[in-house]
N, C-alpha and C positions, 0 to 999 in steps of 0.2 A: 739681134742684129739691127744696126741703125742705118737709115737711109735718108737721103736728102731729096726733097721733092721740088722740082722746078728751079727757076733762077733765083727765086726769093730766098732760098736757103732754109725752108721750113724743115725742121728735124722731126723725124717720126721714129718711134720705137714701139715695141710691143705694149708697153705700159700706156703710151699715148693712145694707141688704137683701141685698147681695151676700155679706156676712159670714155672715148668718143662713142663707142658702141653702147656702153651703159647709159650715157646721156640720151642717145637716140631711143633706146628701149624705154627709158623712163618717160620721155615726152609722149611717145605713142601709146603707152599703157595708162597714162593719167586720164581720169574722167572727171567731169565737173560734179561737185556734190549734188547739184540739182538733178542730175540724170540717174542717180542711184535709186534703187527700189526702196520703198518705205522701211523694209526690214533689214536693209544693208547697214553695215557699220558706218559707212560714210553719211548716210541720211541721219542716223541717230546722233552722230557726233555734231552734225550741223545743227540739229534742233537743240542739243544741249548748249552749244555755243550761243545760239540766238536767245535761249532762255537766260543764260548767264549774263548776256549783255543787257537784256531787259531788266533782270534783277539788279544788276549793278547800277543802271540808270535810275531805277526807283530808289535805291538806297542813297545814291548821290543827291537826288532831288530832295529827299526828306531830311538829310543831315543838316544840323544847325551850325552856324558859324561859331568857332571857338574863340574865346577872348579871356583875358586875365584882368581882374579888378584888384587893385592894391589900395587898401584903405589905411592911410598912415595914422589916423586918429585911433583906430582900433589895433594897429599893428597886425593886420590880417590880409592875407592874399586869398582870393577866391577865383577859381577857374570855372568857366561857364561854357556850356554848349547851348547857345541860344539863351533860354531862360532857365535851363536845368543846371543846378549846381553840381559840379563834378568833384572838386576838391576845395577844402577850406583849411588853410594852414596859418598858424602864428608865424610872424616874421620878425626880423629886426631890420628896420629901415634906417635911414641916415639920422645921426644925432644932430642936435641944433646947430653945431658949428660946421657940419658937412651934410646939409639936407639932401634928401632924395628929390629929384625934379618932379614937378606936378605937370600933368597933361596927358595927351593921347599919343602913344608911340606904337611902333611895331617892332617885333623881334627881328633884328637885322643880321644876327649871326649866332651860331651855337658851337660850343666847344665841349667835348667830353671832359677835358681838364684844360686849364689855362693859367698862366702866371699872371698875377695882378700886381701892379706897382703903382704907387702914388706917393704923395707927401706923407711920410710917416708910416708907410707899410710896403712890404714886398713879400707876397704870399705865393709860394709855388703850388702847383697842382690844385687849383681851386676847381672843385668838381661841378659838373653840370651847369656850365656858364652860358647864359643866354643874354646877349647885349640887346638893349632896347633903345638907348640914347647915348651917343658919344661913348664915354668910358663907364657908363652905368649899366648894371646887369642884375639879373635874377640868378642866384647861384647857391650852391650848398656851402655851408660854413662848418668846418671841422674844428675850428680854433676857439669856439665859444659855445655856450649853451644858455644864452640869455635871450631867447626868442620871446617876443612880446614886448621887448624893450628896444628903443632906438639906440643902437651902438655902432652902426656901420659908418663908412665914409661916403654914404649916399646910395650904395647898392642895396638890393633886397636880399637879405640872408635868410636861408631856410636850413633846417636840419638836412643832412645829406640824403637820407632815404626819401624824404619828401621832394627835395630838389630833383632826384632821379625820376620820380613819378611824373613830375611836371615837365621835365626835359623830354621824356618819351612822348608825352601827350601833346605838347605844343610844337609848332613848326615855325620855320622862318616865315615872317609875315603875320604871325598871330598878333592881334591887337592887344596892347597893354594900356590900361587906363589907371593912372595914378592920381589919387585925390587925397585931400587932407581929412 
């Protein structure tokens, strides 16, 4: 049965009253975690949460910044966590007529797959693409197997499985240092 309360026209039904009753009971039965006994589930959950936060803060404070080094003279990419080498892969950088830009950059976008177009190429579904400067990216290359040789239009080509590892490891904002 529905009823209308007052001139404001607030509608009340059995479901509405049940909901309000449950909210009131919940509010009055709630107790602060600090008032629980040491053996209560509430106190235990609170101490676990505090330990987890402390553990998380310690891990976060000791983690090293991740960065990617690309050495074009060696045709090698190295992924670092601080001074610890995580990955070292042979690459294919830009050929002489379409060189890879030199400098310090940051990964600005990531795509699981992406169509890449330019003068003389149009490649669909380029895997694990991470752009670091304008149209230049680190990505997997399924169309060749000449890693260690500069053959790209300026991007950094990796074998697909290695590009996948790097894609999972790096995040947007990761530093990319490209040198000759």
